[in-house]
C-alpha positions in Angstrom: 0.5 0.3 0.2 1.4 3.5 -0.7 -0.5 5.7 1.6 -1.4 9.3 0.7 1.0 11.1 2.8 1.4 14.8 2.5 4.9 16.3 1.5 4.2 19.0 4.4 1.9 18.5 6.8 2.0 20.8 10.3 3.5 18.8 12.7 5.8 19.3 15.6 8.9 21.4 15.8 11.6 21.3 18.8 10.8 25.0 20.6 12.3 27.7 19.2 12.4 31.9 19.9 8.9 32.8 19.3 9.2 34.6 15.8 12.4 33.2 14.8 12.0 30.6 11.6 13.3 27.1 12.4 16.6 26.1 10.9 19.1 27.7 9.0 18.5 31.1 8.1 15.0 32.0 6.2 16.1 31.5 1.9 17.9 28.1 3.1 18.2 25.5 0.3 18.3 22.7 2.5 14.9 20.6 4.4 14.8 21.2 8.0 13.5 19.0 10.9 10.0 20.0 9.9 9.4 17.7 6.9 9.3 14.2 7.7 10.7 11.3 6.0 8.6 9.7 3.6 7.9 13.7 2.0 12.0 14.2 1.8 11.0 10.7 -1.0 10.6 10.4 -4.7 7.1 9.3 -4.9 8.6 5.7 -6.3 10.7 5.4 -3.1 8.3 6.1 -1.4 5.8 3.7 -2.7 8.0 0.8 -2.6 9.0 1.4 0.8 5.6 1.2 1.8 4.9 -2.1 -0.2 7.2 -3.8 1.3 4.9 -3.6 4.9 1.2 -4.2 7.2 -1.1 -1.7 7.7 -1.4 -1.6 11.7 -4.0 0.5 13.3 -3.9 2.0 17.1 -6.7 3.6 19.2 -5.4 6.5 21.2 -3.8 6.1 24.3 -2.3 2.8 22.3 1.3 2.6 23.0 3.0 2.0 18.5 6.7 0.9 20.1 7.8 0.6 24.3 11.0 1.8 25.0 13.5 -0.9 26.0 12.0 -3.3 23.9 14.2 -5.3 21.0 13.6 -3.9 17.5 11.6 -5.8 15.2 10.2 -3.8 13.0 10.0 0.2 12.0 7.1 2.0 11.9 5.8 4.7 9.0 2.6 7.3 10.2 0.2 7.3 7.0 -2.8 9.2 9.5 -3.0 10.9 13.1 -0.1 12.2 15.6 2.0 10.7 18.2 3.6 11.3 21.3 7.9 10.1 21.8 8.5 10.2 25.6 10.8 8.4 27.3 11.2 7.4 30.9 14.5 7.9 33.4 15.6 5.3 35.8 13.8 7.6 38.9 11.2 7.6 37.0 11.3 11.1 35.1 9.5 11.1 32.0 10.1 13.7 29.1 8.2 14.3 25.9 10.4 14.6 23.3 9.0 15.0 20.6 5.2 14.6 18.3 5.4 12.4 15.2 2.5 12.5 12.8 1.9 12.0 9.3 4.7 11.2 7.0 7.0 10.3 9.9 9.3 7.5 10.2 9.7 5.8 13.8 12.0 3.4 15.3 14.5 3.9 12.8 17.5 4.5 15.5 16.8 1.2 17.2 16.9 -0.8 13.6 20.1 0.2 12.3 21.9 0.4 15.4 20.1 -3.3 16.5 20.1 -1.4 20.0 17.2 -1.7 22.1 14.6 1.6 21.9 15.4 4.8 23.2 11.9 5.4 23.9 7.8 5.0 24.0 5.8 6.0 21.3 1.6 6.3 22.4 -1.4 7.4 19.5 -2.6 10.5 20.7 -6.0 9.4 18.1 -6.5 7.1 16.0 -3.4 6.4 14.4 -2.6 4.3 11.4 0.7 3.2 10.4 2.4 1.0 7.7 5.0 -1.7 10.1 8.0 -2.8 7.4 9.9 -5.6 9.5 13.6 -4.6 10.3 16.0 -6.9 8.1 13.1 -5.6 4.9 14.1 -2.0 6.2 17.8 -2.3 6.2 18.3 -4.3 2.6 15.9 -1.7 0.6 18.0 1.1 2.1 21.3 -1.0 1.2 19.7 -1.0 -2.6 18.1 2.8 -2.4 21.2 5.6 -1.7 19.0 8.1 -2.4 16.6 6.4 0.0 19.4 5.9 2.5 20.7 9.6 2.1 17.1 10.7 3.1 17.0 9.2 5.9 20.4 10.7 7.2 19.5 14.0 6.2 16.2 13.7 8.7 18.5 12.1 11.0 21.1 15.3 11.1 18.4 17.8 10.3 16.9 16.8 13.8 20.1 16.5 15.8 20.8 20.4 14.6 17.6 21.1 15.5 17.8 19.8 19.1 21.0 21.4 19.2 19.6 24.8 18.6 17.3 24.0 21.0 19.3 23.0 24.0 21.5 25.7 22.8 18.7 29.0 23.1 17.3 26.8 26.4 20.5 27.0 28.1 20.0 31.3 28.2 16.1 31.4 28.9 14.6 30.2 32.6 12.3 27.8 33.0 8.9 30.4 32.6 10.6 31.5 29.5 11.2 28.0 28.4 7.7 26.8 29.1 5.6 30.0 27.5 8.4 29.3 24.1 7.0 25.5 24.2 3.3 26.8 24.4 4.0 29.3 22.2 5.1 25.9 19.3 2.2 24.2 21.1 0.2 26.4 19.2 0.9 27.1 16.2 1.5 23.3 15.3 -1.5 22.0 16.8 -3.3 24.8 17.5 -7.1 25.2 16.8 -9.2 28.4 17.7 -12.3 28.0 19.9 -14.1 31.1 21.4 -12.3 31.2 24.3 -8.7 30.8 22.2 -6.3 28.8 21.0 -6.9 25.1 22.1 -4.2 22.6 22.0 -5.1 19.3 20.3 -2.7 17.2 21.9 -3.6 15.5 25.5 -0.3 16.3 27.1 0.7 16.1 31.5 1.7 17.9 33.2 5.1 15.5 33.6 5.0 15.3 29.9 5.5 19.6 29.5 7.8 19.7 32.3 10.1 17.1 31.0 10.2 19.0 27.8 11.6 21.8 29.2 13.8 20.0 31.5 11.4 21.5 34.7 9.9 19.6 37.6 5.8 18.4 37.5 5.9 21.1 40.8 7.6 23.8 38.8 5.2 23.5 35.9 2.7 23.3 38.3 2.9 26.6 39.9 3.7 28.3 36.0 0.0 26.9 35.0 -1.5 27.9 38.6 0.1 31.5 37.4 -0.8 31.7 34.1 -4.8 30.5 35.2 -4.3 33.5 37.8 -3.8 36.3 35.1 -6.5 34.9 32.6 -3.5 33.4 29.9 -4.3 30.2 30.0 -7.5 28.0 30.9 -6.7 24.5 32.0 -9.0 21.1 32.2 -8.0 17.3 32.6 -5.7 17.0 30.0 -6.5 19.9 28.2 -5.4 23.4 27.7 -7.3 26.8 25.7 -4.1 29.4 24.9 -6.6 32.6 26.0 -3.7 35.3 25.6 -1.0 34.5 23.3 0.4 38.1 23.2 1.6 37.3 27.0 2.8 34.0 26.5 4.9 36.0 23.8 6.5 38.6 26.2 7.3 36.0 28.6 9.5 34.2 26.2 11.2 37.1 24.9 11.9 38.0 28.8 10.4 41.4 28.3 7.8 40.8 31.5 4.1 40.2 30.9 3.2 43.8 32.4 
């Protein structure tokens, strides 16, 4: 099966400074980490790769891949969104990324032979194509263009992660949290009568992990933002009422 993969679907990116283009400077001829793997391939290569696998569907909150399990296959997301999380030995859990249509999942473990480094969970109904590890690696060996596309994706993701660490190193937790919320409004926000609702259900622990903070710190920040009328929160639901205030916080200019 080939699936209908959009060429550049809206997607999660690493958190960056509001108003700054992601990737290299505007006008860069290269791709960046927002372009999913399947969108980087020629149509014939994409069809041939997906034809190697079989379709798998997951219900919301279903686990696609488990951290620390052996690698037996890779997954290509055809429909729906997932979250990628990793847990430390002390139970601390971090949100690493959101992956959606056109993305590849589990490729690192498949290529290295190591166990999976993260857990991938469906945020909604998700449809994927699963390709066995041996078939996938054999295909890469026969397809230099696809191999280079995968290498480019890995490089783009590494550069984006490095850029995020550099930017976050100069920010306070409050500024990092505001930046994350702004990123989510741009990539996974939908307008409602109350404001911009985030369409991805993330826990306080996952939000905390993505900005390098404790769950308690995020709870305090959310309480402050609620009291100031910046956000509305419910059970794993959040509405951004005043993105302008978040932008001022992210830029360290103060919100008053």
